[in-house]
C-alpha positions in Angstrom: 0.0 0.0 0.0 2.8 2.5 0.6 4.1 2.0 -2.9 0.6 3.0 -4.2 0.7 6.2 -2.2 4.2 6.9 -3.4 3.2 6.4 -7.0 0.1 8.6 -6.7 2.2 11.3 -5.0 4.9 11.3 -7.6 2.4 11.3 -10.6 0.4 14.1 -8.9 3.5 16.1 -8.3 4.8 15.7 -11.9 1.3 16.6 -13.2 1.2 19.7 -11.1 4.7 20.7 -12.3 3.6 20.2 -15.9 0.4 22.2 -15.4 2.3 25.0 -13.6 4.9 25.2 -16.4 2.2 25.4 -19.1 0.4 28.1 -17.1 3.5 30.2 -16.8 4.3 29.8 -20.5 0.8 30.7 -21.5 0.5 33.8 -19.3 3.9 35.4 -19.0 5.5 34.7 -22.4 3.2 36.3 -25.0 4.4 36.1 -28.6 5.0 39.3 -30.5 1.9 40.0 -32.7 2.5 40.6 -36.4 0.2 41.0 -39.4 0.9 38.5 -42.1 -0.6 39.4 -45.6 0.0 36.9 -48.4 -1.9 36.6 -51.6 -3.8 33.3 -52.2 -3.2 32.3 -55.8 -6.1 30.8 -57.8 -8.9 32.5 -55.9 -11.1 35.0 -57.6 -13.2 37.4 -55.5 -16.5 38.3 -57.0 -17.5 41.9 -56.1 -21.1 43.0 -56.5 
């Protein structure tokens, strides 16, 4: 039974570390916003 508790504790701890890392990356490291404009070849736009 102690090995089950140890396994659950370790997996919970690793999951919490992964979740915290993703949270920090998502909230504190915003990418620089840029506008990308590229023509799409082969598309005709019908204007009324």
